[in-house]
Structures are given as C-alpha cells and as structure tokens.
N, C-alpha and C positions, 0 to 999 in steps of 0.2 A: 519571467525568466528566472532560472535557478541562480541564486547568488552564492558564491563560494564561501562567503563569510557566515552564512546561516548554518546552524547545526542540522544534521540529518533529521532528528525528531521534529524540529520546527518546520522543515520543508514538507515532511510527511503530513503533519497536522494541517498545514495550509492546503495541500493537495486534497485531502479528504474533506475539508471544510468547503472547498470549491467544487467538489464532485469529480475530481480527476484521479486517474490511476497512474499518472506519470507527472514528472516535473521537468520542465524545459530548462536547459542551462543557457549560458550566455552565447553559445555557439549554435543554438537551435536544436541540440541533441536532446531527445526525450529519455529520461531515466525512469524506468518502470518500477512500480512497487513489487516486492516479493517477500516471501517469508521462508525460513528454513524449516524443513519437515522435522518435527520433534523426534521421529523415529530414526531417520537415516541421514538427516542434514541436507537433503537435496534442496536446491533453490527452486521454489514453486511460485508461479504466478497465480493471482486470484481467479477463481472460477465463478464466483457469485458475489454480487454486491448487494448489501442490505442497506437500504436508504432510510433516512429519518427526516421528518419535517417538524420544525419547531418555529418559534417566533423569528429566528434569523433566516429561515428559508430551508431548503432541502440540502442535505449533505450526506456523505457516506458515514454510516454509523459502525458498520462491521464488514469485514471481508471474510469470505469462506474460501478455503484452499483444498485442493485434492492432489495428493502426491501420486504421480504415475508409477513410481518405483514400488512403493509398499502398499498403495491403495488406501492410505489413511485420509480421511476428510476431517477438517477442523476449522474453527474460527480463531484466527490469530488476534492477539491483543495488539494495540498500537505500538507497544514497546518491542514487539517481535517483528515489526515491519522494517524493511530496508529498501534502499534505492540501488538499482543496477547501474 
C-alpha cells in the first residue's frame, strides 16, 4: 500500500523494482505511472515496458512512452516519472 510519508521518487522506485506500473494507496486506489511529453506537456501512460534480470530478480529497467497528441515516442528517465 502507498504510504503518504514516502516521497514520490521512492514509491516509483519501489514500483519499478517489484515490476508494477502503479502504486496502491491506503484506500486501495491505484496511482499509475506517467510521464509528461517533452514537446507538449501531455500526461502519457507507458506503452512499452523494458525488463531487466539481475541477481535480485526481474524488474522494470525502462519505460517507453508515446504521445498521442504530437506523435513523439521516447524513453523517460526515472526522474521524469510521476504518479497520477
């Protein structure tokens, strides 16, 4: 469950480490990951998940986004990810 005391970057890192694209809050509501389009600022959900396997197991390494407004496709850095 999402804990309001944790910072958004920490919650996002936890979600990616466990292979999830959303974080559940204390009321059961799921907050999905999104990134703002670098061209027009639209909030865009991930369209492709790039997985990585290491000694700790399988986790999300990178997310690819595609903006329906301007047509741009990009891979967002973790610092560019937010929760809805």
